[in-house]
N, C-alpha and C positions, 0 to 999 in steps of 0.2 A: 856393583852387586855385593851386598853384605854377606860375609861368609859366617857359618855357624861356628861358634866356639865350642870347645869341648862340653861346657856346661849346658849350652843350649841345644845340642844335638839329642835326638832321642836315645834312651838307653838300649844297649844291645845285650844279647845273650851273655857275652863275656863280662859285661858289667854286673850281671847279677849271678855270677858263678856258674853259667851254663854255656861254655864256649863251644862253637861248632869246629872242632879240630879237624882239619883237612889231612887225613892220613892216607897213606897208599902202602898198604902192607905188602911186603915182599915175602910170599910164601914160597918156601923151598920146593923145587922140583922133585926132590928125592925124599920127601916125607914118607913115612911108612903108611900103610893103608889103614892099619888099626891104631888110630891117633889117641883113643881114650883107654887107658889102662891095658893097652895091647890086647884089646878084647872086642869081639865082634858086637856083642850085645850093647855095651856102653858106646861103642863108636857109632852104631846105627842110630842110637838115641841122639847123639850129638848131630848127626847129619840130619835127621828129621828136624830137630830144634832149628838148625841153621836154615833149612829149607822154608820153615814157617816164618822166619823173621822178616824177610822183605815184603811179602803181602800183609803181614800183621802190622808192621810199623807204618806202612801206607794207611791202613785202616786207622791206627792210632792218630796219626797226623790229620787225616780228613775229619775225624770225630772232634778233636780239639778245634781245628781251625773253622769248623762250621759256626762256632760261637764267637769267633775272634773279634767280630764287630761289637760284641757286647762287653768285651774287656776294655775298660777305660783307665784303670790303674796302670801308670807307666811301668811300674816293676813287673807286674803280671804280664803285661804285654811283652816285655823284654823276655820273660821266662818262656812264654809261648813261642817267641821267635828262636830262642836257644834251643828249646825242646824240638822244634821243627828241623832246625839245622842239624842237631845231633842225630835224630832218627833217619833223616834222608842219607846221611853218610854211613850210618849203621846198614841201611838197606843195601847201599852200594857195595860196602865191603863184604857183606854176607853173600850177595850175588856172585862175587869174585870167588869167595870161599866155596860156594855151591858148585862153581865150575870145576874147582880143584877136586871136590868130592866126585863129580861126574866123571872127570878124566880118569879117576881111580876105579871107575866101574859101578859106583853107587847110582842107582836109578832113582833119581829124585823127582821124576815126573808125577808120580803117584802122590807123594806129600804135597807138592805144589798144587795139584788139582784139588786135593782134600781140603787144605786150608782156604783156597779161594772159594770152595762151595760153602764151607762153614762161615766165612766172613760175609758171602753173599746172603746167607740165611739171616745173619745179625743185622745186615743192612736194611732189612725189610721192616725193622722196628723203628719207633721214632728216634730222632737225632739225640734226644737227651738220654734215651735208654742206651744207645750206642756209646755215648759218652761214659755213662755208668759202667758199661762192659769194658770200655778201654781202661778206666780207673781200676777195675778188678784185675785185668791182665797186666797193668802196670804194677799193681801190687805184687804179682807173681814174679815179674821181672826184677823188681827191687829186691825181693827176698832172695831171689836166685843170684843176684849180683853181690848182695851182701855175703852170702854163704861162699860164693866163688872167691871173693877177695880174701876171706878169712881162711879157706881151705885150700884153693888151688894156688894161692900165693905162697902158702907155707910149704906144702909138700903135695903138690897136685899130681894127679894122673894124667892130665892132658899133656900131650907131646909138646916139648918146648917150642918147636916151630910154630905151633898154633896157640900156645898158652897166652902170649902177649896180646893177641887180637881179642881173646876172650876176657882178659884182664882190663883192657881199654873199654870194651863194651860194658863191662860190669861197672867200671868207674862212672861212665856217663849215664848209666841207668840210675844210679844213686843220685847223681847231681840234678837230675830232672824228675825225680821220683814223685814229686808233689804237684807237678804242674796240671796234669789232667784233672786230678782230684779238686785242686783249687778252682779250675774253671767249672767243674761240675758243681761245686758249692755255690759259685756265682750265679748259675742259672736255676739253682733250687735242688739241693741235696735232699733226697727222700730215702730213708732206709728201706722202705718197701721196694722201692725201684732199685735199690743196690742189690738186694736179695734176689729180685727178679733177674737182674743182669748177671749175677753170679751163676744162677741156674741156667741162663741162656748160653753162657760160655761154656759151662760144663756139659751142656746137651749138644753143643756143636763143635766147638774147637777140641774138646776132650776126646770124643770119639774119633775125630779126624785125625788127631795125634796117635791115638792107640792103634787105629787101623793101619795107618801109615807105617808106624814102627813095627807092628806085627808082620806086615807085608814084607818090609826089609829084612826082618829076622828070618823069614822063610826063604826069601830069595838069596840070602847071603849065607844060608845053611847054618845059622847060629844054633838051631834047635837039634841039629845033628852032631854038634861039636860037644863032646862029653865035658860037662862042667862049665861050659862058656856062660850059659844063662845065669846060673847061680853066682858065678865069679862077677859077671857084669853087674847083676843087681846088688851085690855086696859092695862093689866099687862105688855105686851111686847112692845106695840106701843104708849102708852100714854106719855104725857110730861115728860120728864126726864128719860124715860125708855131706856134701852140698845139698842134694835133693831131700835128704832126711830133715834138714832144718826148714827147708821151703814148705814141705807138707805140714809141718808142725806150726808154721806161722800163718798159713793161708786163712784160718777161720777169724783172724783178727778183723778182716774186712766187714764181718757181720756186726761188730760191736756198734752201738748207737753212737759213741764218741770217737769212732775211728778217724785217724788222719795219718797219712804216711810219715809226716814229720815227727810224730810221736816216737818213732823208732829212730833214735839218735845215732846216726852214722857219720857225723861230721869229722871226727877223729880219724875214722877209717878212710873217708874220701881224702882227707888231707895227707895221710900217710902215702896212699897210692898215687895221688896227683903228684906228689914230690918224686916217687920212685919211677914213675912213668915219664914225667914231663918236667921235673926239676932240673937244676943245673947239670946234674949227671944222669938225667932221665934216660931210661933204656929205650924209649920210643922216639926220642927227639930226632933221630936220624930217618924216621919213617914219616915225618911231617912234610907235607907238600910245601908248606910255607910256615913261617913262625906264627905262634898264636898271637892274634892282635884283635 
C-alpha cells in the first residue's frame, strides 16, 4: 500500500496558518467574582459574551460548512477545516468558562436561551443569508480580537487568570477572520444581501444580548451600586478601550469593496503567536499536545 508523502497529503489548517490548538485552560478556583475591571457592569457584559460564544460559534461553523462541497480550492478547503477546528475548541473552552461563571452565581440560563432563540430566527433565512450573517458577526469578532490584543495585552482590565484565555481566543479569531467571507464570496457576494444580513443580526442577536445583559445587571444589583454602571461603561467604552474601537469599525462591513483582509493584522498576529506559543510562549504549558 502506497503511503502519502507530505507533498501529496491534503493541506490542513496548520499548513495555511489556522491551526486547531488543543488547549485545556486551567482556570483558578479562587478567581474573584468581578473579573473585569473589578466591576459588576463590565463583568456581566463579559459573562453574557462568553455565554453567547458556544451557540454562536456552532452557527458559524454550520453556515460555512453548508457550502463546504462547493469549495474546490485546496487552500480555502484547508482554511475552512482550520476555521472549523478552532471554533469547535473555542466553544468547548467557553463552555468550561461558563461553568466557572455559573459556579460563582451568574445565572447564564437566560443569555443561553436568548442567543439560541435569536439564532433560530436567523436559521429561518436562506443558507446564503445565514452565511452573510456569519461574515458580519465574524467581522465583529475580528474587530474585538484586534482591539483586545492591542488593549488587553498592554494594560488590560480582565483579571490575569482569565486574560490568557481571552488573548488566545482573540489571536485565533484574527487567524481565521477571512474564512467565512471567502466562502461567501465563492457562493456569490451581494452587497444588498450583506446589508440585509447586518440588519437581521442587529434585530435578533443585538436585542438578545442587550436583554440578557440588562437582566444580569438587575439580578446582580449593578443598578443599585453607586457609580458601578458609569465605571463599567467607562472601562469598556472610554478612550483607548476595546469596545470603543469595535463600534467605530463595524460600519466597514457596508462598503462595496469590504474584505476582512484589508485590515492588516499580520504583524499583530505574529507578535501574539510568539508571545503565547513561541519558544517561551506563556500558553505552551496549557496545550494538550504540541501543535502539529
